[in-house]
C-alpha positions as CSV (number, residue, x, y, z in Angstrom):
1,M,96.0,98.7,171.8
2,A,95.4,97.9,175.4
3,S,92.9,97.1,177.6
4,H,90.3,99.9,178.5
5,K,92.0,100.2,182.1
6,L,94.8,102.4,182.5
7,S,98.1,101.0,181.2
8,Y,101.3,101.5,179.8
9,R,101.5,99.0,177.0
10,N,102.3,100.2,173.3
11,Q,102.7,103.8,173.8
12,L,101.8,106.1,170.9
13,A,102.0,110.1,170.4
14,V,99.2,111.6,168.7
15,L,99.7,115.1,167.7
16,D,96.6,117.1,166.8
17,V,98.3,119.7,164.5
18,E,94.7,120.9,163.0
19,K,95.8,122.9,159.9
20,I,99.1,123.9,160.9
21,V,102.0,122.9,158.3
22,L,104.8,120.8,159.7
23,S,107.9,119.9,157.6
24,P,108.9,116.1,157.0
25,P,112.1,117.1,158.9
26,Q,110.2,118.5,161.8
27,M,107.8,115.6,161.9
28,Q,111.0,113.3,162.0
29,M,112.7,115.4,164.5
30,I,109.5,115.2,167.0
31,A,109.2,111.3,166.4
32,R,112.8,110.9,167.4
33,E,112.4,112.8,170.4
34,F,109.1,110.8,171.3
35,N,111.0,107.5,170.4
36,F,108.0,105.5,170.3
37,S,107.2,102.9,167.8
38,E,105.2,105.3,166.1
39,T,104.1,109.1,166.3
40,V,101.1,110.1,164.7
41,F,100.6,113.7,163.1
42,L,97.0,114.2,162.9
43,R,95.5,116.9,160.4
44,R,92.2,118.5,159.7
45,N,91.4,118.4,156.1
46,D,88.5,120.3,154.3
47,P,85.5,119.5,154.3
48,G,85.5,117.7,157.7
49,E,88.3,115.2,157.2
50,F,91.0,113.8,158.7
51,A,94.5,112.8,157.7
52,V,97.6,111.6,159.2
53,N,101.2,111.4,158.8
54,I,102.7,108.0,160.6
55,Y,106.6,108.1,161.8
56,T,109.0,105.9,163.5
57,P,111.8,107.2,165.0
58,V,113.9,107.1,161.7
59,T,111.2,107.1,158.7
60,E,107.6,108.0,157.7
61,I,105.8,104.9,156.9
62,E,102.6,104.7,154.7
63,F,100.4,102.7,157.1
64,A,100.8,101.2,160.4
65,G,97.7,99.5,162.2
66,H,98.5,100.3,165.6
67,P,98.7,104.1,165.0
68,V,95.4,104.2,163.1
69,I,93.3,102.6,165.8
70,G,94.8,104.9,168.6
71,T,94.2,107.9,166.5
72,G,90.8,106.6,166.1
73,H,90.4,106.5,169.9
74,V,91.5,109.8,170.0
75,I,89.1,111.2,167.3
76,F,86.0,109.6,168.4
77,Q,86.6,110.2,172.3
78,R,88.5,113.3,172.6
79,L,87.8,115.4,169.1
80,L,84.6,114.8,167.5
81,P,82.3,115.7,170.7
82,S,83.8,119.2,170.6
83,L,84.3,119.9,167.3
84,R,81.1,121.8,165.9
85,E,82.2,121.5,162.3
86,Y,82.4,117.8,162.5
87,Q,79.4,115.4,162.7
88,V,79.4,113.2,165.6
89,S,79.2,109.7,164.0
90,S,80.3,106.3,164.9
91,E,82.2,106.1,161.7
92,I,84.6,108.1,159.9
93,R,87.3,108.2,157.2
94,L,90.8,108.7,157.9
95,F,93.2,109.6,155.1
96,T,96.7,107.7,155.3
97,N,99.4,107.9,153.0
98,A,98.0,104.4,151.9
99,G,94.9,105.5,151.1
100,P,91.7,106.2,153.1
101,V,90.8,103.7,156.1
102,T,87.3,103.6,157.4
103,L,87.0,103.8,161.2
104,H,84.2,102.3,163.4
105,H,83.8,102.9,166.9
106,N,82.0,100.7,169.0
107,A,81.2,102.6,172.3
108,E,79.9,99.5,174.3
109,E,82.9,97.5,173.6
110,A,85.5,100.7,173.7
111,T,87.1,99.3,170.7
112,V,87.9,100.9,167.2
113,S,87.8,98.9,163.9
114,A,89.9,99.8,160.8
115,Q,89.0,98.3,157.5
116,V,93.0,98.1,156.4
117,P,94.2,99.2,153.1
118,H,96.0,96.4,151.4
119,N,97.8,95.2,148.1
120,I,98.9,91.9,149.5
121,H,102.1,91.0,147.8
122,I,104.1,87.7,148.7
123,H,107.6,88.3,147.2
124,S,109.3,85.6,145.0
125,R,112.5,85.7,147.2
126,P,111.9,84.5,150.6
127,T,114.2,86.4,153.4
128,T,117.3,83.9,154.1
129,K,118.0,82.1,157.3
130,E,121.4,84.0,157.1
131,Q,119.4,87.3,156.8
132,V,117.4,86.7,160.0
133,L,120.4,85.5,161.8
134,K,122.1,89.0,161.4
135,T,119.4,90.6,163.3
136,Q,119.2,87.7,166.1
137,P,122.9,86.5,166.6
138,F,121.7,84.2,169.6
139,L,119.6,82.1,166.7
140,H,123.3,80.8,165.7
141,E,122.7,78.2,168.5
142,H,119.5,76.9,166.9
143,S,120.4,77.5,163.6
144,S,119.9,73.7,162.7
145,S,116.3,74.2,163.6
146,L,115.6,77.2,161.2
147,E,114.1,77.2,157.9
148,E,116.2,78.0,154.7
149,G,114.2,80.8,153.8
150,Y,110.9,82.7,155.2
151,P,108.2,84.4,153.4
152,A,108.4,88.3,152.8
153,V,104.8,90.0,152.6
154,S,104.2,93.8,151.7
155,I,100.8,94.7,153.0
156,V,101.2,97.9,150.9
157,K,104.2,99.3,149.0
158,R,106.8,100.5,151.4
159,V,105.6,98.1,154.4
160,T,107.0,94.6,154.7
161,Y,107.6,91.8,156.9
162,T,109.2,88.5,157.1
163,L,107.1,85.9,158.5
164,V,109.2,83.4,160.9
165,D,107.1,80.5,162.4
166,L,108.5,79.4,165.6
167,T,105.5,76.9,166.6
168,R,108.0,74.1,166.7
169,D,110.4,76.0,168.9
170,P,108.7,78.2,171.6
171,E,111.6,78.4,173.6
172,V,113.3,80.2,170.9
173,F,110.5,82.6,170.6
174,T,110.7,83.5,174.4
175,C,114.4,84.4,173.8
176,L,114.2,87.0,170.9
177,S,115.5,90.6,171.7
178,A,115.3,94.0,170.0
179,G,117.6,94.1,166.8
180,P,117.8,96.0,163.5
181,S,115.5,95.3,160.3
182,Q,116.4,92.5,158.2
183,V,117.7,92.9,154.8
184,T,115.2,91.5,152.3
185,E,115.5,91.5,148.5
186,L,112.1,92.6,147.1
187,D,110.7,92.4,143.8
188,D,110.9,94.9,141.1
189,G,108.9,97.7,142.2
190,W,108.5,97.5,146.0
191,S,111.6,99.1,147.3
192,P,112.4,100.9,149.4
193,S,110.5,99.5,152.1
194,F,110.2,99.7,155.8
195,T,110.9,95.8,156.9
196,G,110.6,94.0,160.0
197,V,110.3,90.3,161.2
198,M,107.1,88.8,162.5
199,Y,107.9,85.8,164.6
200,Y,104.9,84.0,165.9
201,L,103.2,80.7,167.2
202,T,100.3,79.0,166.0
203,S,97.6,77.1,167.8
204,T,95.2,74.7,166.1
205,P,92.2,76.5,163.9
206,Y,88.6,75.7,164.6
207,I,85.2,76.8,163.4
208,E,82.9,79.2,165.1
209,E,79.9,80.3,163.4
210,G,81.1,80.1,160.2
211,F,84.6,81.9,160.9
212,V,88.0,80.1,161.1
213,M,89.4,81.0,164.3
214,Q,92.9,80.8,165.5
215,R,94.7,82.3,168.2
216,L,98.2,83.6,167.6
217,R,101.2,84.7,169.8
218,V,103.5,87.3,167.8
219,R,106.7,89.3,168.3
220,M,107.7,92.1,165.8
221,I,111.2,93.1,165.8
222,A,112.8,95.9,163.8
223,I,114.7,99.3,163.7
224,D,116.4,98.2,166.9
225,L,113.4,98.1,168.6
226,E,110.3,95.4,169.8
227,D,106.8,96.6,168.9
228,P,104.3,95.7,171.6
229,A,101.7,96.1,168.9
230,C,102.1,95.8,165.2
231,G,98.7,96.1,163.5
232,S,100.2,96.1,160.0
233,G,102.5,93.1,160.9
234,C,99.6,91.4,162.3
235,S,97.6,92.1,159.0
236,S,100.3,90.8,156.9
237,L,100.9,87.6,158.9
238,C,96.9,86.9,158.9
239,A,96.4,87.7,155.4
240,Y,99.1,85.2,154.6
241,L,97.8,82.5,156.9
242,A,94.4,82.8,155.6
243,L,95.7,82.7,152.0
244,Q,97.7,79.1,153.1
245,Q,94.4,77.8,154.0
246,G,92.1,79.2,151.3
247,G,88.7,78.6,150.3
248,P,86.4,80.6,148.3
249,R,85.2,83.6,150.3
250,A,86.3,82.0,153.5
251,Q,86.0,84.1,156.6
252,F,89.2,84.2,159.4
253,K,89.2,85.7,162.8
254,F,92.6,85.8,164.4
255,L,93.2,86.5,168.1
256,I,96.5,88.1,168.7
257,E,98.2,88.4,172.0
258,Q,101.5,90.7,171.5
259,G,104.2,92.3,173.8
260,K,103.9,89.6,176.9
261,E,107.6,89.0,176.9
262,I,108.4,92.4,177.1
263,G,105.8,93.2,179.8
264,R,103.7,95.3,177.7
265,D,100.7,92.8,176.6
266,S,98.6,93.9,173.8
267,Y,95.6,92.1,172.2
268,I,94.6,92.6,168.4
269,H,91.8,91.0,166.4
270,V,92.2,90.8,162.7
271,G,89.4,89.5,160.5
272,V,90.0,88.5,156.9
273,T,87.9,87.5,154.0
274,L,89.1,85.9,150.8
275,N,87.8,86.4,147.5
276,Q,85.5,84.1,145.3
277,S,88.5,81.9,144.1
278,G,89.9,81.8,147.5
279,D,93.5,82.9,146.0
280,G,93.4,86.6,147.2
281,V,92.3,89.0,150.1
282,E,89.3,90.7,149.8
283,T,89.2,92.6,153.1
284,I,91.1,92.9,156.3
285,S,89.8,94.3,159.4
286,L,91.7,95.2,162.4
287,T,90.2,95.8,166.0
288,G,91.8,97.3,169.2
289,Q,91.4,99.3,172.4
290,A,93.3,102.1,173.6
291,A,93.8,104.2,176.6
292,T,94.6,107.9,177.1
293,V,97.5,108.2,179.9
294,M,98.6,112.0,179.4
295,E,97.9,115.1,177.2
296,G,99.4,118.5,176.9
297,T,101.1,121.2,174.7
298,L,104.1,120.3,172.6
299,L,106.2,123.7,172.1
300,L,108.3,123.9,169.0
301,P,111.5,126.0,168.7
302,E,111.5,128.6,166.5
C-alpha cells in the first residue's frame, strides 16, 4: 500500500493464473522464490468472479489486507477494462479463504477499499513477556519497562497478532529488528495459526465529523521478516483499540504509518464500527494505494 508515485515499498506479487490449476506445493514454491511478505494467486471463477490464494514464503494464510488491496488495484486497473465477460464496475467481490471481500475502487483518489472479513477473538491467555523477548533478544535491556503480558487477537481463525504498546518507550520502537514469530498459547479451536507481533505507538484520539480519529505508527514482525504494510495486523490492532474505547455504534478512523524504519513508508486507513452495545465489532474497512512496478510472464518447470 504505497503512494500513487512509482515506489518500492511493500512488494507484492500477484499472479493471474486465470483457470490454471496449481497445487499447494507449486504455489508455496513460487511464493518462496519471490520471498515477498505475501504472494497472491488470482483465479477466475464462474460466473464472473475472482478468487485468491495468499501465501507467505512459508505457508498459506486465510486472509491478509495488503495482498487484498494490491490485488484489487490489479483487477480494477489492469484486468477489468480488458475482460469482456466481466462487467466494468467500481465494486467487486473477491473470494478469500476467510470469506468474500467487497472491494471498492475510488479512481479519483487512486485507492481501493475492502470490507474486511472478521471474527475478532481476544484470547484468554496473553502472550507473555518472555515469549516476546525470544523474538527480540535486544529487548532484554528494556525488560523492566515491558508488561508481563500482551493481548493476542485473532482477526479470523489462523491469523493471530500479539499487540505490544510501546507508546511509553518510543526509542525501543525504533530499535526493533526482523525476528521469528512468537509462540502464543491460543484458545481451543483457534490453532494452528499464523502469528506475528504488532508493535505500535499511539497518539491522542480526537473527534472529527462524528468519528473518533487516531494516528498510529506500527511495525509488524513475524517469520524472520518485517512487513512494511500489514493490513490484517492493522485491522486486528484497530479493532482491539476500538473495543477498548467502546461506545454503542461508535465509529473510528485510524490513520496508520508503517515501514518507515526500514525505508518503505506505507500509509493505511482502517475504519471500525462497533455494534449497538459497543462490545463487538460490526464492520472493519481497509483502504490503501498501490503502484505497479513491473509485470511479465512466469515460466514454471515441467
